[in-house]
N, C-alpha and C positions, 0 to 999 in steps of 0.2 A: 151719513151717520152723523150724529151729532154727539158732542163731548160737553157734557153739562158740569161745570167746575165749581167747586165753593171757592167764594173770594172775601177775605177781609183785609182790612186794614184798621189799625189801631184809631186811627185819626180820626174816619168817617164812623166808627162804632158798632152799625147793624153791618153785619154778613149780607150777601146776597148769594145768586147762582147765576153766573153767566153760560149762556150756551154757544158754542161754536161748532159749525158745519163742517165736516173734513171728508175728503175721497181717503178712504182707506187703499193700504195697500196688502197684500199678503204677505206678513212678517209683519207688518206695522204693530209694534208693542204701545200700550197707555203714554210712557214715557214719549216715546216719538211721537206720538200724538199731542203731548204736551210742547215738546220741543216745535211741532208746525205751529199752533197756538202762538207761539212766542214770535215765531218767524215771521206770521201769516197776519195774524188780527193784535195784539197784545203783547209787547214785550215788559208790561209790569209784571207779567204772571210771575209769581215765585214759587217754586219748588226747589229740593233738595235733589239731587243725585252725585256719582262719582263714577263707580266702575262700569256702571251700563251691563253688566254681566253678572247680575247675582253674585256678587262675592261680597261686597262691601256693607251690602242693608239701608243704604243711606236712603232709598228712596221707597220706602213702606207709608204706602197712606190707605185710606179707605176707599176701594173702588168695588161698586154696586154693590156695598153694605159689607162688603170682607175685606180685611186688612191684608193686603198684597201687596210683594213686590212691583212697581210700575216696570222696571227693565224687562223684567221674565213676564207681564201677564200680556197675552196677546188680546189685539182689539175682537178679531173674529170669532176669540172663545167665548167672547162676554156677550156678542152678539146672537150666537146659536145656543148658546146655554151649554156650551160640552164643561164650561168652567167651573157652573153651578155649584154652590155650597151650601151645605146647612148647618147654622151655627145657633148654640142657646142663644133667646136674647140675652141683648143690652141695649143700652139707652139709644146708644146709635142705629141700631139696626130696626127699633120701635117708633123711631122720630120720623113722621111722614115727609118725606121729599117726592114729589111726583117724577115720575119719569116713566119712560118706555123704557123697557130694558131689549128689547128685540130692535128697538131704532137709534138708543141713546145709551151712553154708558156715563155714570154719576161718580165722580172724582171729589173727595173730602179729605179732611187731614185725617192722622191717626188719631183714633179717639184715647181719651181718657189723660191726653197733654195738653197745656194752654196753647192757644194757636199764637204765631207770632206774628205770620203774615200767610194768607190764601192755603197752600198746602204743608206749610212751614212750621211748625211744632216746634216749642221748646222739650228739649229730653234729658233736661237737669233731674227732674223727679226721675225717670227710668234709671239713669246712670248712677245716681246719689244709693238708691235700694240697692244696684247693682254693686256698687264699691262695698258697703256694709257684710257683704257674704266670702268679703276678704277672697276675691277670686284670684290668688295666686299660686304659683305651685309650693308648696312646705315638706323639703325631704325628709326620709326620715333617718337618713345616713349624711354623711359628709360624702362630698362628691369623687366619684370614682374614677380609677385611670383612664376607663373606657366608658362608651354610653351604660346608661340603666337599662337594663332590657325587660322585657315585658313577655310572658305566654300569649299564643294568639288568644287565647279566650277571653284574658283580659283587654287586648286590646280590641277587640268585636264589641267587649261592651263598652269602652271609652267612646268608640267610634259615632256611638248613638249619640252622645252630648257634646263631641269636641267639636260639630258641624257648624254648632250658634253661630251667626254673625250679627247678632245683637241690635238686628231690625227693629224689634220692641211690636212687631206685627202679634206675637202672641199677647203682650200687655194690654195693646189696641183691643181683642176678643176677649178680654177676660171681664167677664160680666163681676167677679168681685173687685177687682181694680177700678171698674167705674163706679163702685160704690164707698170702697174704703180706702182711701190714697196710702194708708198705712202700710196696707200688705205691698210686698216684696215686688211679686210678681213673678210667672211661671219660667222667665229666662235667668232671672238670678237664682231661683230655688234649683232650676237644671243644673247652670254651671256649678252652682256649691254641691250637687249631687256629683256630679263628674271627677270634681276632685275627692270627695269622702269615697270613691269606690277606685281610684286609681291606686295601685299597689305599691306604684313608688313615693308614697305620701307614707306620712307619718303613719302608726297603728295606733291610733286612739279615737275617742267618739268627737273631740273637740268640733270638727265639723258638721256634724249631723246638731250638736248643740248649739251655734251660732245660730240656727232659725228654728229652734225645738220653744215657738212662739204662736202667739195667735194672728201675727201678721207674717209668720215665716209659711213650716208646711201644714201647718192645722188650719189656715187662714182657707186654703185651699175647699173647692167644694166640688171638685170634678164635673164640671160643665164638659172638660174635654176640646172648648173650641181651642186653646193653645195648640192641642196636638193637630189639630185638622188647619190650622193654618200656616203652621209652619213651612218656608219655603226650603229648607233643609232636611226636613223630617225628624225633628228633634222631637222627643213625646216625654216633657216636662211632666205631663199629668201621672207618667210611668215611673219616673224618678219621684216625687212626689208621695205617688204610694209606697213606694220600695222605702223610702227613708222613715213614712210614719209607721209602716209594719216594721220596720228595724228599732225604732224608739217603744212600739208597745211593746214589744216582746222583750228588749230589756226592762222595761219597768219605769222607764226615765219619765219623770212627770214634767210635761211643758209648763214653762215659766209664764207668765202673766195673764192665765188663763182660770177663771173660774171653776 
C-alpha cells in the first residue's frame, strides 16, 4: 500500500505530494499510517491529533477526497472501497490528483482553510464563524435549586446536535464554504439550532435571528455533504431547513438580502 501525502512548507512556496510504501496491518487507521511515516521515513511530516479515539475532532483531513477523521478511518476500508462516499462536487474533489484508490490512499489538508504546513490548517476562520453564533447557554430563568429537567422527547431532539466535536469536516465538505468565506458554515448553524430548540433556553426568537442572513441560514444550498461526512451523525442540513421553515412561517424577513 502507498500513502500519498500532501506536503507544504511556506518557505518552499510550491506544494508537492510524497508517496510512502507501508505494510498495513489489520485495524490500521490513517492516523496510524501517518505515525509510521514519521517513524520510518520523515519525522518532519506535520499533522494534528490528540485523543486518537474520534472524540476531539483534531485529526480531520481530506482522505481520498472526503473529509474524515484520520483516527477512525481504516486503511482497509479505503482500499476495498467499503468506505466510498458520494459527495456533491467542490473544488478539492474536482482538482485532479492522480492516484490509484485500489493501492493508494490520498491524504490532503482539510479544504477551505489556509494551510499552515503539510496537513495542518489554520482553523481561525472556522472558529471565528462559530463564535458569531453565540454558542453558549442562555437560561430562561435563574438557577434552580436542583438540575434543570427536560422531557425525554426534548433530550432526543437535542442529542442529534449535541454530539458535534467541531472537527470542521462539514465545513471542508461544503461547496458554499468553498465559494463564500462569509458563510458561517454547517457546524456553526447546527450548534445555533441546538440552542434554539433547547427547552431550558429563553423563550424568544433571538437565536434564529442571529443567523437570519445570507451568510447564515439562507446561505445553505442543501448539497447535504455536511450530513454525509459528519463522523458523529449530526445533520446540519436538517437544522438549517427547520430554521428556515420556522422563519418563513413567522414572516420574518432575512436581513442583508435583496
